[in-house]
C-alpha positions in Angstrom: 0.1 0.0 0.0 1.3 3.5 -1.0 1.4 6.4 1.5 2.2 9.6 -0.3 3.6 12.6 1.6 3.5 16.2 0.5 6.3 17.9 2.4 8.7 20.8 2.3 12.3 20.5 3.8 11.8 24.0 5.2 9.0 22.7 7.4 9.8 21.6 10.8 6.5 19.8 11.4 7.2 17.8 8.2 10.5 16.7 10.0 8.5 15.7 13.1 5.9 14.1 11.2 8.5 11.9 9.4 9.5 10.6 12.7 6.0 10.0 13.9 5.2 8.0 10.8 8.4 6.1 11.1 7.7 5.2 14.7 3.9 4.0 13.8 5.3 1.8 11.1 7.8 0.1 13.3 4.9 -0.9 15.6 2.8 -2.4 12.7 3.2 -6.0 11.7 2.7 -5.3 8.0 5.1 -2.5 7.7 7.1 -4.1 4.8 3.9 -3.8 2.7 4.0 -0.1 2.9 5.7 2.0 0.1 6.4 5.7 1.0 6.3 8.4 -1.9 7.5 11.7 -1.0 5.8 14.7 -3.0 7.2 18.2 -3.4 5.4 21.2 -1.8 6.6 24.8 -1.4 5.6 26.8 1.7 7.0 29.9 0.0 7.9 29.4 -3.6 8.6 33.0 -4.4 11.0 33.4 -1.5 14.8 34.2 -2.1 17.2 34.7 0.7 19.3 37.6 -0.8 19.9 39.5 2.4 21.2 37.0 4.8 18.2 36.7 6.7 18.0 34.6 9.8 15.0 32.2 10.5 13.6 34.8 13.0 13.8 37.6 10.5 12.0 35.4 8.1 9.2 34.4 10.5 8.9 38.0 11.6 8.4 39.4 8.1 6.2 36.7 6.8 3.9 36.3 9.8 3.9 39.9 11.0 5.2 39.2 14.5 8.1 40.4 16.5 11.5 38.7 16.7 10.7 37.8 20.3 7.6 36.1 19.3 9.2 34.3 16.5 11.7 32.9 18.9 9.1 31.8 21.3 7.2 30.1 18.4 10.4 28.1 17.6 11.0 27.2 21.1 7.5 25.4 21.3 8.4 23.5 18.1 11.9 22.7 19.4 10.3 21.1 22.5 8.0 19.0 20.4 10.9 17.9 18.2 12.9 17.0 21.1 10.2 14.5 22.2 10.9 12.4 19.1 14.8 12.7 19.3 15.4 15.7 17.0 17.4 18.7 18.0 16.4 21.7 15.8 18.9 24.6 15.6 16.7 27.5 14.8 19.4 30.0 15.9 21.4 28.9 13.0 18.8 27.8 10.3 19.0 29.4 6.9 15.7 30.1 5.4 15.9 29.3 1.7 13.8 28.5 -1.4 13.4 24.6 -1.5 12.8 24.2 -5.3 16.2 22.8 -6.2 16.3 20.7 -3.0 13.0 19.2 -4.3 14.6 18.6 -7.7 17.5 16.7 -5.9 14.8 14.4 -4.1 13.3 13.6 -7.4 16.7 12.8 -8.9 17.5 10.5 -5.8 14.3 8.9 -6.2 15.5 7.6 -9.5 18.3 5.8 -7.7 16.2 4.4 -5.0 17.2 7.0 -2.4 14.3 9.3 -2.0 13.6 8.8 1.6 17.2 9.1 2.4 17.3 12.3 0.6 14.6 13.7 2.4 16.2 12.7 5.7 19.5 14.3 4.8 18.0 17.5 3.5 15.9 17.9 6.8 19.0 17.3 8.8 21.3 19.9 6.7 18.5 22.5 7.0 17.5 22.1 10.7 20.6 20.8 12.4 23.5 21.6 10.3 22.8 25.1 9.3 23.1 24.5 5.5 21.5 26.7 2.8 19.6 24.1 0.9 19.3 26.4 -2.2 23.2 26.6 -2.3 24.6 24.2 -5.1 27.6 23.5 -2.9 25.5 22.3 -0.1 23.4 20.4 -2.3 26.4 18.7 -3.8 27.6 17.9 -0.4 24.3 16.2 0.6 24.4 14.3 -2.7 27.7 12.9 -1.9 26.5 11.8 1.5 23.7 9.9 -0.4 26.4 8.2 -2.3 25.2 9.9 -5.6 27.6 10.8 -8.4 28.4 14.5 -7.8 29.1 15.2 -11.6 25.7 13.8 -12.6 24.0 15.7 -9.7 25.7 19.0 -10.8 24.6 18.5 -14.3 20.9 17.9 -13.1 20.8 21.0 -10.9 22.5 23.3 -13.5 19.9 22.1 -16.0 16.1 22.2 -15.9 15.8 18.5 -15.0 13.0 17.5 -12.7 11.5 21.0 -12.7 8.2 19.6 -14.3 8.1 16.7 -11.7 8.2 19.2 -8.9 5.5 21.5 -10.3 3.5 18.5 -11.1 3.6 17.4 -7.4 2.5 21.0 -6.4 -0.4 21.1 -8.9 -1.5 17.7 -7.7 -1.5 19.0 -4.0 -3.7 21.9 -5.2 -6.1 19.2 -6.9 -6.4 17.4 -3.7 -7.0 20.5 -1.7 -3.8 20.5 0.4 -3.6 23.7 2.4 -0.5 22.8 4.5 2.1 20.3 5.1 2.9 17.6 6.0 0.0 16.0 4.4 -0.2 12.2 4.2 -2.4 10.2 1.8 -3.0 6.5 2.2 -4.1 4.5 -0.8 -5.6 7.7 -2.2 -8.6 7.2 0.2 -7.7 8.6 3.3 -5.6 11.6 4.4 -3.9 13.1 7.5 -2.9 16.7 7.8 0.0 17.9 10.2 2.4 16.1 12.5 -0.2 13.7 14.1 0.5 11.5 17.1 1.9 8.1 16.6 -1.4 6.4 17.6 -3.3 8.4 15.1 -0.9 7.4 12.3 -1.2 3.6 13.4 -4.9 3.7 13.3 -5.3 5.4 10.0 -2.7 3.3 8.4 -4.2 0.1 9.9 -7.8 0.9 8.6 -6.4 2.0 5.2 -4.1 -1.4 5.0 -7.1 -3.5 6.0 -9.2 -2.2 3.1 -6.2 -2.3 0.6 -5.5 -5.8 1.6 -9.1 -6.9 1.3 -9.1 -5.2 -2.3 -6.0 -7.2 -3.2 -7.4 -10.4 -2.0 -10.8 -9.9 -3.9 -9.1 -8.9 -7.1 -10.4 -10.8 -10.2 -6.7 -10.8 -11.5 -5.3 -12.3 -8.3 -5.3 -15.9 -9.4 -5.2 -15.1 -13.1 -2.8 -17.5 -15.0 -1.0 -15.3 -17.4 0.9 -16.8 -20.5 3.6 -14.3 -21.2 4.6 -13.4 -24.8 5.8 -10.6 -26.9 4.3 -7.3 -25.8 4.5 -3.5 -25.7 5.0 -1.5 -22.5 6.1 2.0 -21.5 9.6 1.1 -22.6 8.5 0.2 -26.2 7.6 -3.1 -28.0 9.6 -6.4 -27.7 11.1 -7.4 -31.0 
């Protein structure tokens, strides 16, 4: 069963939600039947950090609050993150446009490293004070993922995976996503926000039960297929 997650690596609740989901899955006996698919989402697609803004400057300007209020807000999030073993360094976090980071995630997905890319980008932004819109920082992350740096640089210096990122965002709009993280289970049920672990377990269990029943009742389940020449997305066999 597939769980799709619309997320932005600039979002602390997406990082926290990832941990809650992971913990929930470890406690479910069918976890190996679950496929995770990360989807791109941008909280502020027009943003560009050209003035060396701190995270507190960014929050103050975008939410119309004081710097003191911004620090108080992040303190509450830090405490929530600490409960799942995360240490978020908001004092050094660099606000950045996440579009290229999402492109890197899409590229990593073609190498089977999508979830690992998400994890490293969250860590780079929230714990290591990396600018996730900087080419050098993205290449450093790619290297940690075991990706070929030359290939990654060629991707990021081109328009590769731009349409994939935009399509994810378009799809989120069609689904009515208004904030992230947003979790969609088997395209039937959804959870919004960094829900508690028990909520994840209940929602996933219900979705999985229905998905499993549908699989078992599929008219194709016991169909004997005689394989021969055919055409598929890769072309026709000769």
